N, C-alpha and C positions, 0 to 999 in steps of 0.2 A: 832591582830595588823597586817596590812598589810607588806611585805617583805622590804626592801629599794630594789629602780631601781638600781642596778647593774646587768649589761649584761653579762649573765655567758651561755655559747654554750654548745651544747650538747659533750656529750662524752671527755669533755676538763676535765681529770681526773685527782687525788691529785696526783698520782705516778705521773706525766709526771713533776711536780716541781723539782722533784731531778735530771732531768736529762739536765732541762733548762741551756743556757747558762748566763753568767754573765750580758752582756746585756740584757738580756731578763729580769732578774730578777731586775735588776735598771730601765728599761720599766715599770716592775710591780709596782714597790716605785714611779715611775714619777706620772703612772695613781693611783694611789692608792691617791699622794700627790693633783693631780688637781678634785677630786673629794671633796677635803677636803679644796678646796681653792675657793674664790670666781667665780662664772660663767663666763669668758672673753675667749670667745672661740677663740678672737684673742693672746691674751694673753699667751693660751698654744699652739697655734698652735707656735707660735714663743718658750715658752719653750720644748714643743717636738723636734722642730728642732735644737734650741742652743744643747741641753743636747745629744742629738743625734750624732750633729755633732761632738762635745768633745768628745763623745765616739768613732768616728769615728776616729778623729786624734790622738786618744789615740790609737790605734788598727795601726790607718798606718806609724806610726813610724816604725815598728817592721816588714814592708811589704817591699820585695825589687820593686817590681810595683807601689802599689798604691802611690797619694799622696795627703795630708790633705788638708781639705780644708780654716781652719785659720790661723792653726800654721805656721808661717816662710811665711808668705802670704803678702801681702797688698791688704787688702779688704774692697772695698770700701771706700776708704781710712784713714784703720785703720790698722799700718802696724806690725805685728807680728814678734819678733826679736826669730828665734830660732836658734842655733849650734847645730849637728848633738849628736841625744846620741848615747851614748857607750854601747852597747848591751855584755852582757856579756852570754858568749856561752855555750847552754847548756838549758838554762832556760829561752826559749822567752814566751814561751806560759805563766809563770806565773808569769811573768815583764806584759808583756802583759794584763793579765786580771788583776794585780795591778795595772799600768797606765790606763784603764778604770775606773776599783772604785775609786780611790782614786780623778778623773775628773769629773764622775759623782754626785759620794756623797757628792762634794764641790758645784757644782750648782746648786742642788737639796737644800740645803740646804739656800744656799742665795736666789735662788729664791722664797722661800717658809719662809722666816721669817718672812714675814708680813700678814702669812696665816690668816684667821680665827679659823684654822685647826694646824696650827706650832708646837704643844705639841705632836699632832699626829704623823704628819709626821715626824719630827726628831727623835721618837721611832722609828717607820718604816725603816728608813735608817739608824738608828744605829746598829737596828737589825739585818739588813742583811750586813753592814759594820765591827758591832763591832764581833757578836755574828755568825754570819753562815760563814762570811769569813776571820775574823781572823784576821783583820785591826787595826792598832794602829789609833783612829782619833786626838791622838791628834798630832801626826808629819804632821806640817803645814810648813815644806820646802818647798822650790821653787826651789834649789838649784839641777837641773838635773846631774849636769857635772861630779859629782862623779858616777856614772852610776843606781842613785835611783828611778824605777819607779813609787813607790809614790811621789816623788819629781815634778816627769814629769807629773804627773796627777793634783798634785797639781797646776803646771805651767800652763796648758792646761786653766784649770777650771778658774784661775786667766785672762787670756786671754780673753775667752769668756766674762767673768764677765766686765773688762774693755771693751769691743768690743759692748757689750750690752748696756754700759752707753750711745754712739756717734751714735746708728745705728736708731735714729728720732723717737722712740719709747719713749720717756719721760718718761721712766726707773726710773731713780732717782727723779721723782717727781710723782710716782706709776701711771703711766702712765694717767695724766691726758690730758685734752683737753685742747691744748690751744688758739684759737681761735673760734672754732664751736659756735656758739649760735643757736635756734630752735629759729622757725618765730611763731608758735603755741603757746599757754597758754596751760599749762596742763589740761587733764582730769579726773575724776575722773570715774572709771569705777561702784563703786557703786553709782554714782548718774541719775538722768533723760537724755537720750538723750545725744547733744554736744553741747551747748552751747559757747566754749567757743575758739571753733575754727576758725581762720583764711581766711585761705589759705584751703579748703580741698587737696592739691593738695603735700603738704608738712608733714613731720613728727609730730607727735604731742607727747608728752612727755603725761606719766602717773602718776596721783598722787593717794598714796596709804595710810592708816589710819599703814598699817606696810605692806612693799615687801620682800619679799622673795623670791632671787633670784634659779636661777634652781638648785644650786647645794645645796639648802634648807638651807641657811646662809640668818639672818633677817639684812637689811640694814637699815644703821639708817636714809637715806635720803628718807622721802617721796616721794620725785618727781627724780626717779633716771635718772643720765644724758644721753645723748647720746651714748656707749658705742663705742667706736674709730674712729669718722669720718674722722680723720685724717692720718689714717692707711694706705694710700697712699703713708706718708712720707717714714714709714719704708723700712730698706735696704733689697733687696729681697736675693732669691736666684738663681731662671735662670730667670727673669722677664728682661728684656730689653729695651733699649731705643724706640727701633720700637713699642714696645706694649705700651708706656706712649701716654696721652695726659693732655695736662695740661690746668687745666680751674683756673678763678678768681673769686671771689665773695667778697665784698668787703673789695678789696686789700687782699684779703689771696689767697693764691694758692692750687688748691685740686689737688694731682696728681690721674692721672684714668689711669690703666692699661687695654686693652683691652676696651674700650668705644661701650658699647651696644645702646648707645644713648636713649635719654628721653622718658621715660613709659607715658602710656596714663596718659592725664590731661582731668580734668574733666573742663565744662564753654563753653561758648556761643562760645569763640575765640578757641574750638579747634577742631580740626579734625578730633578725637578720643574719644569725650567723650563717643559715645555710647560703644568705647568698654573699657571703665574706667566701666562703669557701669555693664556690662554683667560680667567682671572681679570680684567684686565683689559681683555682687547678687551670682554667684556661689558660693561662699564660704558660703551663707546663705542658695543655696540650697544644697551642700554638707553636711551641719551641719543637713540637717534632715536626713541622713542616721548614724546617729550616737545613732541608736537603733536597737536591739538585737530583738524587738516585732514587727518588723514591716512585718513579714512573708518572703521577701528578702531575699534567701539563694546563696549562691558564692561558685566554686570553686577555693579556695586560692591556690592551689599548681601552679608550672610551665606550668603545660598542658595549663591555659588559662592566667596568668601572666608573665608578663617580653617580654623579644623577640623581642624588639626594636633596629631597624637600627638607627646609627647616621643622615644619611640622612633621616631621617621620621622627626627629628623635622622641626616645623618650623619655617622660616625665618624671619616674618613679623607679628605683631602684628594683625594683620587680618586675619591671615589664624590660628589665636591658637585655634578658635570656631571649627575647623575640627578637634584639633587633641584631644577634651577633652569630654569626655560623660557628656551634663551640668544635665542630669535628674540620670541620671541611677549612676555615681561616674565612677572615673578609667579614663583610655589614651584607646591609642589603641593597647597597647598590643596586641599581638596574641596566647601568651606563646609555646608550645613546643610539638609535639607530643611522644619525645622520649627524654632521659637522652643523652646529646651529648657527654660525656663521658664513659657510659655504653652501650650504646643502649639499654636500659631496658624504658619501661615506667613507667612514673611518679604514684606514687598512686592520685587516688582524694582525696581532701581534700574539701568536701563542711561543713563552719558554718554561720552561721550569719553573713549577711554583714556589720551589727552593732557591731558584735563583731571585726571582720576584721577591721576596719574602727576608731576603738575604740583602741584597743591593738595599730594599726600601728601609730598612734598618740602620744602614749606614749613611745611607744620602740626607735621610731627615733629621739623623743625630747630630749632624754639623761637626762631625768631626775627625781625627785631630784635627789641626790646623783651623779650627774652628770662628764663623763670626758669629756663634753662638743663635739662637731659633729668632730672636728680632734682627738680627744681622741677617739671616741668610733670605728675610722676606725684603729686606733693600737689595737684596740678589736681584731676587724674583719681580721689586721693581724697577731696579735698572733693565734688566733684560724685559722688561711689558716694553718699558718707554722708549727702546733702539729700536721698536718694531711696529709702534703707530704710525700709522698714516700720515695722519693729523693729531694733533696733542690739543683738544677741546676737551677743558673743562668739564667734567659732568659726562661727559659726550658730547656739549651741545655749547652752543656758541661763536665767539671768533676762536680761529687758533690761536695757541699761546708761543712766544718762541720756547726755546730750550731750557733756557735762565728760569722764566716764571714756571714753565711747568716742572723743573726739578724743583725750585724753593719749595714752591705750593706745597707738590707730593713729598716732597721730605718732612715738613712740619707737620702735615697731617697724620703719614705714617709714623712720625716720632712718638709724636702726642700720643699716638694712638696704643703702640707697643710700650710706650710707657705705662699707659695705666694700666695694658693685660698684665704689667708686670706687678704692679703696684693690686693689683687685686686678686693674679693670682696667688705672693706669695705671701699675700694675708692671711688668704684662708690655710695656705701650707703651714705658715707657722704657730696658724691656733687649732689647727685638727692637728697636725703633726703625725701623718699616718705612715704606717708602714708601708716598704714595699718590699714587691713581689721574692725577693730573694730570702730575705728574713722569716715572711708568712710560710712558703712553702718549706722551708728548711722547719721551721719550728712543727706544723703542724705536723711534717713526717714525722719529727722526733718524738710528738704524743703520739702516733702511731695511728689507725684508722678507723673512720664515724657511721664505716657503713653495713658493716657487719657485726653486732652485738654478741654475739656466741665465740667472737675470737678472742681470744687472751690480749691482743694489742689493741683491741677494740677503747678509743676513746670520746668524749662527746667532742673535744677538741682539734681533733686529728685530723687526716687529710681524708676526701671523700677520694672511694674507690673507684674505677674508672676497668673497664677490662679493656687490654691493647693499650693502656696508653697509662695506668698505675695501680699498682699492685704488690701484694706481698711476695719475697722472698721465700718461696720455700726450697725442700731440701733438693741435691742435685742440682739446683740452679747455677747458673755461670757465677753470683755473684754471692752466692752463699761464704762465701771465705774456704780457705782451709780447714778450717775447725769446726764450720759452720756458725762461725760467730756473728752472720748477718742474715741468720735466716730468722724470718719476723720482721725482719724490717719493710722498710717501702720502698721500690723499685719505679724507676719512672719511664717510659720512650719516650725522650726527648734527647732534645743536642746535649750531644757529650762533655762539650766545655773542651777548656784548656789542657789537659792533664792526655789528651790525643792530638794535641798539635806541638809538634818541636819546629821545627820553621814555617813560620806563615807564608811565605813566598810560596811551597808547594803543596803542604798539605792543609786537610780538611777535614775536621772535628768528625761531623757526620750526625747520623742521628741511632740512636742506640738504647739498650735497658742499663742505664747508672743508678745506684743508690742515692734519694732522692737528698740526703741530706751531703750532695755534690753537685747539688744541682746550680746553675750556674747562667747568669741571663746572657742573650749573644751581646756581649762588649767584651772590652779591653779589658786581659787581666787586672792590667795595673788601675783600672778606673770600675769597673762590673758596673755601678748604679751612680748615678751624681748626689753629690753632700749634701740630698736636703729632702724634706719629706715629698712624700708621692700626690697625696690631694689636695689640691687637682692638677691634672696635667698641665705644665706648663706651657708645651708644645700645643696643646689641642687650642688654647686658650689665645698663643700668640697667632696661630696661625690663621682659629677662626676670624678674629682682630683684623686680621693685616688682609685677606680674602673679604671680608666684607668692606674695607676701605678700599681695596684695589675695584672690585666691582661698583662704588659709587662714585670714586673718583674717573671712572673713565668712561662712565653710563651702559658701561656693559661686563657683565657674568662673566666675559669669555676673555681667556687668551686671544693677542691677536691673531687674527684668520681661523680664529678657535680649538689652536693646539699650541700648549707648552712642552716642551720635551725636553730631556736628558739624557745622555746616553753611559752607561757604563759599562765600558769595554771590559770583553774577554780577559780573564784573569791577570785584570790590572786593576781593578776599580776595591776590591776587597782590603783592608787592610790584615786583620787578624787570623785569616785562612786564605786561602787560595780561590780564587773566585771571582766572577761569574762563569758558568759553565762556556756559555755565550755571551754576546752583548743582549743587553737589556735594554730597553728606554722605558723612562718613567713619560707619560705622555699625560695630558689632563687638559678636559678641554674647558673648565672652569675655573675661577680661582677659588672657589668652593669646594671642588674634586681634590686640588691640590691640599688643602686645605682637610680633608678628611683622610687624604691617603696620607697625611703627616699624622696623625691623630692615630691610625693603624700600627703604623709602623712602631710606636710604642709599645704598643701591646706583643706583638712579634719580637722585639728587638729586650721581653720580659722585663721592661722597664716601669710600666704601667700596667696594673690590671683594669675592666675595661670600667670600675665605678670610678675611675682619676678623669676617666675620657669626657664622656660626653657631659658634664656639668663644665667642662673648661669651653667647648663646641659653644654650648649654648651661653655662656657668661661672654664669651669671647665674642659671639654677635651682635652682642648690646654692647659691648664695649665701642666694635668697630664703628657700629651706625651712632651709638652718642659723640665718639668722639671726630666721628668727619661733620655732623653736624655743627657741632660747637664753634668748629676753626671757622665758617662760616662768617664767621662776625668779624674773624680781622681782615678778612678779604673786601667787606665792603665797610671799613672803619667804624661798624657799629658793635662799640665793646659791650659786655656787662648784660648778655642779653641770653637768654636761653632760647634756642626753637624747640617749634616744637615739635617734639620727634614722633609723633603720631599720625602726624600729617602727608609725611613722607610718601611720594611714589615712586617705585622705580620703574624706568620701561628702557628696557635691553634688547637685542640691541642695537645702537644707535651710529650709520646708518644700518638700516637692514635687506637683510636677499629675502627671504621669504619667512621666516616665523616672527612674531613679535610678541614677547614676553613682558606682563605686565606684574607687578608687587606690589602691594599695600602692608605696610609694615602695622596697619593697626586692624588687628582685626573684625573682618567686614558682617556686621549685624543687620544689615538691612541691602537691598538690590541698591546697586550701584550702573548706571546709566554711563555707555562709553559710545558718543558723537565722532566719525571720522569723516574730517573735511580735506579735499584737495586743495590746490594751491589756485582753484579760481575761487574757494570758497563753497563749493558743492560738498553735499553729505552725501558720500558713500561709501557710509559701512553703520548703523546704528546694533549694539549688543547691549544686552543686560545681564547682567550676574550676581553670585554671592558667594564669589571666592575672593581668598586672600591672593591668588594667584590666577591668570588664565594666559594664554593663548592665543592669537589670532594671528589664523596664514592670510597674508597677505600677497601668494604669489605670483597672481592674479592680475595686482593693481599695475599699474604703469609707474617706472622711475619720476621721481620727483620728489616735493615735500609735502609732508600733512600734518592738519593739527588734529590731535588729543584731544577732543571736550570732554572731563569728566564730569557733568553737568550736576550732579548730587554732592559733589565736592567741592564746586569753583574751583578746579582743577587744568590747565592745559597744560600740553606737551607739543613740542615740535620733534616730528620724528622726519628722516631721509628714505626713500626707498630708492636703492642700487638698483 
């Protein structure tokens, strides 16, 4: 029996658990609760934020500097009443941990009370709450006026419960949709072709004999509804009115943050019909990379993968073909010659491309037993926290204790992934865009649009590509006993579940199949998530989280310049045998991991490229905006939005050799940098006209240096190791 798909990173030893803060322990319970609930990424992004924010508020009550988020404030029209808490001298840390625990415990129990894994979740929460921490689950008072930290935690949880019932999520009705209705009839993936679709530019539900969601839960509905198409209505963390566009369909309003514009449309009235065909045929071609037997070997180490600058992302759909490698797979990654933290070369790791692509598709899919994409990035955050030698906020200042680090980092990342969910699903609900399984089968059913001399020519048909997408001819193995398939479209692609009887031993492989039978590289009981494609939630979540971790740690790099996950030979893949050898997924930076996640959804047949890049671009904006917005709560100065354009990122810090500097505002005039040593001596002057710059400091002595940006009136301290 193959192991359950739970993300476990290298070197995370059991001994670490005894050293974990109480916030970390509750976060681990929350992640396990998500894994035992329905796979609802929007709902769980909200759960991650609200529970993290409740812990932050409980922590902030005992801080002279920090300002609570909800407690005692007017938030999105919800007024939280709060009188100052009477601290008991000398017991602050114990009281703080108790308040944090009661708040987290009550809110987790409430949010997961109707979960299919509710019994297990309650058991896990009680094991920590009463078994390890020794608290009383029967104490339910909210009267904190006597100085009871337990009552304070209960009260904070109650405030978040009440706030959550009016935040636009429709929690009281189990988050059900209020007005969205799909335009297309469902597609049965087990049937031939796609005969029921009306509009090939709109989302199509899927219908199953048995639907099992990404967390492994059997769902009663044979045709799962669109998850959260109205999520743009939910109260956000740091999104603003300036980010919002309101659209109307059928007299109903759709709130869209960071509107990316309409994706390519298929049809004679569309100016970008060819881009539509390019995008979805790329899915079929990349599915031909899902075999370890094709002889293609790749070095998948950071030597060759990663290191894409934000400015390299295409800004218009017409530029997308130059960003992706249509036939070989992948993007414009350049990799790195040396580890940016240690200065040492990365070890080459050559594996079959088909092992890499399949592992990628399953690892970043987060399932089964999924903590969903936002939870996946909390797992990554915990991994990073376990390997940071000194926990300094933004990589500078005093070292934080584990509790303060966890409380602040969960609060920030929670707010960011919550906003990513609101933005991505607001866009999904409005643009209501088709998924690859529907688009590929639909176009193939129309015929081909390449050769007008053929009888099966149709303007909306699929594009022919020699060796990948062709017409079934006489004497073809796919022609059928009576030639019934002659003239149909065939694909050289991953062959699908008809070729897998036993996932423990069988591999579908790549070969020619009828396009009407094309499947994404997903489980047959899941196939594609039950919501529209455009834009990619994975790309949005991942880029937002990667930007958050970069700003939080003050470095774009994983600790020591390497994050790593091992997929063991013939143990990791779930719905077919594999990989054929051990595969290490490796990332130098958080953004490298994010970009890899984005590609995984294309190889998995879940998203075309047009879903991807807008998610990356919007995710970066959300990550930066959410991080900057959170800072006011740590200083106690609320109700002000920092100037996002003035932020400069200097990383890594401490440095070994190379210093990286990034301005978020476009540089339109020369910027002067002066570097001073600890004695105040000017050791370097540099002028540049780029938003990013690298400075080689290999020859400089160890110690403290001051970077002065004279034209910007900014200073940054760095440490040379």
